[in-house]
C-alpha positions in Angstrom: 190.0 -79.4 103.3 186.4 -78.1 102.9 186.0 -74.3 102.8 183.1 -71.9 102.7 182.2 -72.9 99.1 182.6 -76.6 99.7 184.9 -76.9 96.6 188.2 -76.0 98.1 191.1 -78.4 98.3 194.9 -78.4 98.5 195.2 -77.1 94.9 192.7 -74.3 95.0 190.8 -72.3 94.0 192.9 -69.2 94.5 189.9 -66.9 94.1 186.3 -66.8 93.1 184.7 -63.6 91.9 181.1 -63.0 91.2 180.4 -60.0 88.9 176.8 -58.8 89.1 175.3 -55.6 87.7 171.5 -55.8 87.1 171.3 -52.6 85.1 173.5 -54.2 82.5 172.0 -57.7 82.9 175.6 -58.7 83.8 175.9 -61.9 85.8 179.2 -63.6 85.6 181.7 -65.7 87.6 185.4 -66.1 87.5 187.3 -69.0 89.2 191.1 -68.7 89.3 192.0 -72.2 90.4 195.8 -72.6 90.7 198.5 -70.4 89.3 201.6 -72.0 90.7 203.0 -72.6 87.2 202.0 -69.1 85.9 199.0 -67.0 85.1 195.9 -69.0 84.4 194.5 -69.4 80.9 190.8 -70.5 80.5 187.9 -69.8 78.3 185.0 -67.5 78.7 181.9 -69.6 78.5 178.5 -67.9 77.7 175.3 -69.8 78.4 172.1 -69.2 80.3 172.4 -72.1 82.7 176.0 -72.0 83.8 176.6 -72.4 87.6 179.4 -71.8 90.1 179.9 -75.5 90.4 180.3 -75.9 86.7 182.7 -73.0 86.5 184.9 -74.4 89.3 185.0 -77.9 87.7 185.9 -76.3 84.3 188.6 -74.2 86.0 190.1 -77.3 87.7 190.0 -79.1 84.4 192.1 -76.3 83.0 194.6 -76.6 85.9 195.0 -80.3 85.1 195.1 -79.6 81.3 197.7 -77.0 81.4 199.9 -79.0 83.8 199.5 -82.2 81.8 200.6 -80.2 78.7 203.6 -78.8 80.5 202.5 -75.2 80.0 203.7 -72.3 82.1 200.1 -71.5 83.1 197.6 -72.4 85.7 193.9 -73.0 85.3 190.9 -70.7 85.4 187.5 -70.3 83.9 184.9 -67.5 83.5 181.3 -67.8 82.7 178.6 -65.3 81.7 174.9 -66.2 82.4 173.5 -64.9 79.1 172.2 -66.1 75.7 175.2 -66.4 73.4 172.9 -65.6 70.4 172.2 -62.1 71.7 172.4 -59.4 69.0 176.0 -58.4 68.4 175.9 -55.0 70.0 174.3 -56.4 73.2 176.8 -59.3 73.4 179.7 -57.0 72.8 178.6 -54.6 75.6 178.1 -57.5 78.0 181.5 -59.0 77.3 183.3 -55.7 77.5 181.7 -54.9 80.8 182.6 -58.3 82.3 186.2 -58.0 81.1 186.4 -54.4 82.5 185.2 -55.6 85.9 188.1 -58.2 85.9 190.7 -55.8 84.6 192.8 -56.0 87.7 192.8 -59.8 87.9 196.1 -60.1 86.2 196.5 -63.9 86.9 193.6 -64.7 84.5 193.9 -64.6 80.7 190.7 -64.9 78.8 190.3 -67.3 75.9 187.4 -68.4 73.7 185.0 -71.1 74.8 181.4 -72.3 74.2 179.4 -69.2 73.2 182.4 -67.0 72.5 184.9 -66.7 69.7 187.9 -64.8 68.3 185.9 -61.6 67.9 184.8 -61.8 71.5 188.5 -62.1 72.5 189.3 -59.0 70.4 186.8 -57.1 72.5 188.4 -58.3 75.7 191.9 -57.4 74.4 190.6 -53.9 73.5 189.2 -53.5 77.0 192.0 -54.9 79.2 194.8 -56.1 76.8 194.7 -59.7 78.2 193.3 -62.4 76.0 194.3 -65.2 73.6 192.6 -66.9 70.6 192.6 -63.6 68.8 191.9 -62.8 65.2 194.9 -62.6 62.9 194.2 -58.9 62.3 195.3 -58.2 65.9 198.2 -60.6 66.0 196.4 -63.7 67.1 196.3 -67.4 66.2 192.5 -68.0 65.7 192.4 -71.4 67.3 188.7 -72.0 66.7 188.9 -71.0 63.0 192.0 -73.2 62.5 190.7 -76.1 64.5 193.5 -76.3 67.2 191.4 -78.4 69.6 190.0 -80.6 66.9 193.6 -81.3 65.7 194.5 -82.4 69.2 191.5 -84.7 69.4 192.5 -86.3 66.1 196.1 -86.8 67.3 194.9 -88.3 70.6 192.9 -90.8 68.6 196.0 -91.8 66.6 198.1 -92.1 69.7 195.4 -94.4 71.3 195.2 -96.8 68.3 197.7 -99.3 69.6 195.4 -99.8 72.6 192.3 -100.6 70.6 191.4 -103.2 68.0 190.8 -101.2 64.8 192.6 -99.0 62.3 191.8 -95.4 61.7 191.2 -95.9 57.9 187.6 -96.9 57.6 186.8 -96.3 61.3 183.3 -95.1 62.0 183.1 -91.8 63.9 180.1 -90.1 65.7 180.5 -86.6 67.0 178.1 -85.1 69.5 178.4 -81.3 69.1 179.3 -80.3 65.6 180.8 -76.9 66.5 184.3 -75.4 66.6 185.8 -78.6 68.1 183.6 -81.2 66.5 183.7 -80.1 62.9 187.5 -79.8 62.9 187.9 -83.2 64.6 185.8 -84.6 61.9 187.9 -82.9 59.2 191.2 -84.1 60.6 190.0 -87.6 61.2 188.4 -87.9 57.7 191.7 -86.8 56.2 193.2 -90.0 57.7 190.4 -92.1 56.2 187.9 -92.3 59.0 184.2 -92.1 58.2 181.9 -89.7 59.9 178.6 -91.7 60.3 176.7 -89.3 62.6 176.9 -85.7 63.9 174.7 -83.6 66.1 174.2 -80.1 67.3 171.7 -78.4 69.6 168.9 -78.8 67.0 169.2 -82.5 66.2 171.4 -85.0 64.5 172.1 -86.5 61.1 173.3 -90.0 60.1 174.6 -91.9 57.2 176.2 -95.3 57.9 178.1 -95.1 54.6 179.8 -91.9 55.7 178.7 -88.3 55.6 180.4 -85.8 53.3 182.4 -83.9 56.0 183.3 -81.0 53.7 179.7 -80.4 52.7 178.4 -80.8 56.2 180.9 -78.2 57.5 180.0 -75.8 54.7 176.3 -76.2 55.5 176.9 -75.7 59.2 178.9 -72.5 58.6 176.1 -71.2 56.5 173.8 -71.6 59.4 172.1 -74.8 58.5 171.3 -77.2 61.5 172.9 -80.6 61.0 169.5 -82.3 61.1 168.6 -80.5 57.8 171.7 -81.8 56.0 170.3 -83.0 52.7 172.7 -86.0 52.4 172.0 -87.5 55.8 169.1 -89.0 57.7 167.7 -86.7 60.4 167.5 -88.0 64.0 166.7 -86.6 67.4 169.6 -84.9 69.0 170.3 -87.5 71.8 169.9 -90.4 69.4 173.5 -90.0 68.5 174.5 -91.6 71.8 173.4 -95.0 70.6 174.8 -94.8 67.0 177.1 -97.8 66.5 180.6 -96.6 65.9 184.3 -97.2 66.6 185.0 -93.6 67.9 182.6 -91.5 69.8 183.5 -87.8 70.4 181.5 -85.8 72.9 182.2 -82.2 71.9 179.2 -80.4 73.5 178.2 -79.7 77.1 179.3 -81.1 80.4 177.8 -84.3 81.9 176.1 -85.5 78.7 176.9 -89.1 79.7 176.1 -90.4 83.1 174.9 -93.7 84.6 171.4 -93.2 83.2 172.5 -93.4 79.5 176.1 -94.8 79.5 174.9 -98.2 78.4 173.4 -96.7 75.3 176.9 -96.2 73.9 178.0 -98.7 71.2 181.6 -97.8 70.6 185.2 -98.9 71.2 186.9 -95.5 71.9 185.7 -92.3 73.4 187.7 -89.1 72.9 186.5 -86.3 75.1 186.5 -83.1 72.9 184.4 -81.2 75.4 185.3 -80.4 79.0 183.9 -82.8 81.7 181.4 -84.4 79.3 181.2 -87.7 81.2 180.6 -88.2 84.9 183.3 -90.0 86.9 180.9 -92.8 87.7 180.1 -93.3 84.0 183.8 -93.3 83.2 184.4 -96.0 85.7 181.6 -98.0 84.2 183.0 -97.7 80.7 186.4 -98.9 82.0 184.8 -102.0 83.5 183.1 -102.7 80.1 186.5 -102.4 78.3 185.7 -99.2 76.5 188.7 -96.8 76.4 187.7 -93.2 77.2 190.5 -90.6 76.8 190.0 -87.8 79.4 189.2 -84.3 78.4 192.3 -82.6 79.7 194.5 -85.0 77.7 192.5 -85.2 74.5 191.2 -81.6 74.0 194.3 -79.7 75.1 195.0 -78.5 71.6 193.2 -75.2 72.1 195.1 -74.1 75.2 198.4 -75.3 73.8 197.8 -73.0 70.9 196.7 -70.2 73.2 199.8 -70.5 75.3 201.9 -70.4 72.2 200.1 -67.3 71.0 200.6 -65.6 74.4 204.4 -66.4 74.2 204.6 -64.9 70.7 205.1 -68.2 68.8 204.1 -68.7 65.1 201.0 -70.7 64.0 203.3 -73.5 62.7 205.1 -73.7 66.0 201.8 -73.8 67.9 200.5 -76.7 65.7 203.8 -78.6 66.1 203.5 -78.2 69.8 199.9 -79.5 69.8 200.9 -82.7 67.9 204.0 -83.3 70.0 202.4 -82.7 73.4 199.1 -84.5 72.9 200.7 -87.6 71.3 203.3 -87.8 74.1 200.7 -87.3 76.9 198.3 -89.8 75.5 201.0 -92.4 75.2 202.4 -91.6 78.7 198.9 -91.9 80.2 198.2 -95.2 78.5 201.6 -96.6 79.7 200.4 -95.8 83.2 197.0 -97.4 82.6 198.6 -100.6 81.5 201.3 -100.7 84.2 199.0 -99.9 87.1 195.7 -101.3 85.8 194.0 -98.0 86.5 191.5 -95.8 84.9 192.8 -93.4 82.2 191.5 -90.3 84.2 193.3 -91.5 87.3 196.5 -92.0 85.4 196.3 -88.6 83.7 195.4 -86.9 87.0 198.4 -88.4 88.7 200.6 -87.1 85.9 199.2 -83.6 86.1 199.2 -83.6 89.9 202.9 -84.3 90.1 203.6 -81.3 87.9 201.3 -79.0 89.8 202.8 -79.9 93.1 206.3 -79.4 91.8 205.3 -76.0 90.6 203.7 -75.2 94.0 206.9 -76.2 95.8 208.7 -73.3 94.0 206.2 -70.7 95.4 206.3 -68.9 98.7 202.5 -69.5 99.2 201.6 -73.0 98.0 198.5 -72.2 96.1 199.4 -68.7 95.1 
């Protein structure tokens, strides 16, 4: 089915809302994709170049992610076209105004995403009482601070090891996007003996083939130092990290960073998608033909939303982290079993798993996509 937006299909979206108020420099979009399993959970992304198409693709990724994880939630996403480095007062006013405009959209629950954090979610909660990923002080489980998504990425790596030809101890890791997801993925993987040989952020990259000091790099990053300036590494251009030889490559930055124009630069054995939609479908198929295993985003990076759903249900931090480990390991193994049995791409296998769960949920509702 093709609708007015050209993005509709049998799963959704349920609704698309554009919030625009020039006097406040407020320009935002909400896509509620599918809520058959329950109210949607999805992050609020803040960037100057976000689009409706990107918002929809991210919302659909959340539908698949929540279904694959067996959560009682559908998928949604919201974006604000604004600079995430705005002065605090301006950023707060913008987020509060956007949340207020969506006060009555009760089937969407805000969460943190690129450009927003626990403090931003506290502002949303204060405005409309409907957000997750909150600071501890208001009863939340601060998933970015604790590294919920990074934990899931690390556990997905461990679950995939039987399908690759190396061990985690001594494995070389490169992480594109050393932020809330990337730094914690590095921390959890290094605790298992992996070596972080390269990392990048928006300013550039750093590299040490003998292994970067992950603790020191995280501390420097938290103190506001760009990774390219890390004293114990060798500075590189930001995109040079794509070609760094490694065993595990983790894209944890923006969408579509790998496509057919640069996919052959990758020199790795396993890709674990820490970001949402970081690799185009065509590039994923190309990687599969080359024998490089790429774990899809909505399987590998579901730790954050699993934690958010646990918080929303009133669970403890320990229960949330136990659920992350259990669900991501089980889903990665189930996906790989399908890949082997059907000789299919990991994304196709994962999508089939999620699609079955979504449609079963839709069958319980009076209106199929509502």
